[in-house]
C-alpha positions as CSV (number, residue, x, y, z in Angstrom):
1,G,-3.6,22.9,-80.8
2,I,-0.9,24.7,-78.9
3,Q,-3.7,26.5,-77.2
4,Q,-5.9,23.3,-76.4
5,T,-2.5,21.5,-75.1
6,E,-1.7,24.2,-73.2
7,G,-5.4,25.0,-71.8
8,S,-5.3,20.8,-70.8
9,R,-2.2,21.4,-69.2
10,R,-3.2,24.2,-67.2
11,A,-6.2,22.4,-66.0
12,E,-4.1,19.6,-65.3
13,A,-1.6,21.8,-62.8
14,E,-4.7,23.0,-61.1
15,S,-5.8,19.3,-60.7
16,L,-2.6,18.4,-59.5
17,R,-2.7,21.4,-57.3
18,S,-5.7,20.8,-55.6
19,Q,-4.8,17.8,-55.2
20,L,-1.3,17.9,-53.3
21,S,-3.1,20.7,-51.4
22,A,-6.2,18.4,-50.6
23,A,-3.1,15.6,-49.0
24,K,-1.9,18.5,-47.0
25,Q,-5.1,18.8,-45.5
26,A,-5.7,15.6,-45.2
27,E,-2.0,15.0,-43.6
28,A,-2.6,17.9,-41.1
29,A,-5.9,16.0,-40.5
30,A,-4.1,13.2,-39.6
31,E,-1.4,14.7,-37.5
32,A,-4.2,16.2,-35.5
33,K,-6.0,12.9,-35.0
34,A,-2.2,10.9,-33.8
35,A,-1.7,14.4,-31.1
36,E,-4.7,14.5,-30.0
37,I,-4.9,10.1,-29.7
38,V,-0.9,10.8,-28.3
39,G,-2.5,13.3,-25.6
40,S,-5.3,10.8,-24.9
41,A,-3.1,8.2,-24.2
42,D,-0.8,10.3,-22.1
43,A,-3.7,11.5,-19.6
44,V,-4.4,8.0,-19.1
45,A,-1.1,7.0,-18.4
46,S,-0.7,9.8,-16.0
47,E,-3.7,9.0,-14.6
48,H,-2.7,5.2,-14.5
49,A,0.5,6.5,-12.9
50,A,-1.3,8.4,-10.4
51,A,-3.6,5.4,-9.2
52,L,-0.8,3.0,-9.3
53,E,1.2,5.8,-6.5
54,A,-1.9,6.0,-4.3
55,L,-2.1,2.3,-4.0
56,R,1.4,2.5,-3.2
57,V,0.7,5.0,-0.6
58,Q,-2.1,2.4,0.4
59,L,-0.1,-0.2,0.4
60,E,2.6,1.4,2.8
61,A,-0.1,2.6,5.1
62,A,-1.4,-1.0,5.7
63,R,2.1,-2.3,6.0
64,G,3.5,0.5,8.6
65,A,-0.4,-0.3,10.5
66,E,0.4,-3.9,10.2
67,E,4.0,-3.8,11.6
68,R,2.2,-1.3,14.8
69,A,-0.3,-3.7,15.0
70,V,2.2,-6.6,15.3
71,A,4.9,-4.7,17.4
72,K,1.8,-3.7,19.8
73,Y,0.5,-7.6,20.0
74,R,3.9,-8.8,21.3
75,A,4.6,-5.8,23.6
76,E,1.3,-7.0,24.7
77,L,2.5,-10.5,25.1
78,Q,5.8,-9.8,26.6
79,N,3.5,-7.9,29.6
80,H,1.6,-10.9,29.6
81,S,4.7,-13.0,30.2
82,A,6.1,-10.7,32.5
83,D,2.3,-10.5,34.3
84,T,2.2,-14.3,34.5
85,L,5.9,-14.7,35.9
86,E,5.5,-12.4,38.6
87,L,1.7,-14.1,39.2
88,A,3.8,-17.5,39.6
89,K,5.9,-16.1,41.5
90,A,3.6,-14.4,43.7
91,K,1.4,-18.0,44.1
92,E,5.2,-19.2,44.8
93,A,5.4,-17.0,47.3
94,A,1.6,-17.7,49.0
95,T,1.9,-20.8,49.2
96,S,5.6,-21.0,50.6
97,A,4.2,-18.5,53.0
98,T,1.2,-21.0,53.8
99,A,3.4,-23.7,54.2
100,D,5.6,-21.7,56.8
101,A,2.4,-20.6,58.7
102,Q,1.5,-24.1,59.1
103,A,4.6,-25.1,59.8
104,A,5.3,-22.3,62.7
105,A,1.3,-23.2,63.8
106,A,2.4,-27.2,63.8
107,R,5.6,-25.8,65.8
108,L,3.3,-23.8,68.3
109,G,0.9,-26.6,68.6
110,E,3.6,-28.9,69.4
111,Q,5.1,-26.8,72.2
112,T,1.3,-25.9,73.6
113,T,1.1,-29.9,73.8
114,Q,4.1,-30.7,75.3
115,P,4.0,-31.0,79.2
116,E,6.5,-28.4,80.2
């Protein structure tokens, strides 16, 4: 009886050792899987961060291009306004010169038709 009890205790202890070993292996496998998942999540997060950074750079470039285009448009508009002003002044001067020439011609005409 005692040997049988001792034998069954050894068998039970061996069974417990084997269960503990299996549990440790399962825990190690679970930790490895968790590390793999965390690593994968980190990689995805890094990819997203890189994609966001690329988009931010593109947005900054687009804003810069927009600002340059607006500045160029404003400069062109100012140049056009200045040109328009110069054109108006030139037309005014031409009109004035034409009026002066007509007045001079009229005076000349009056002088040449007046009897001396």
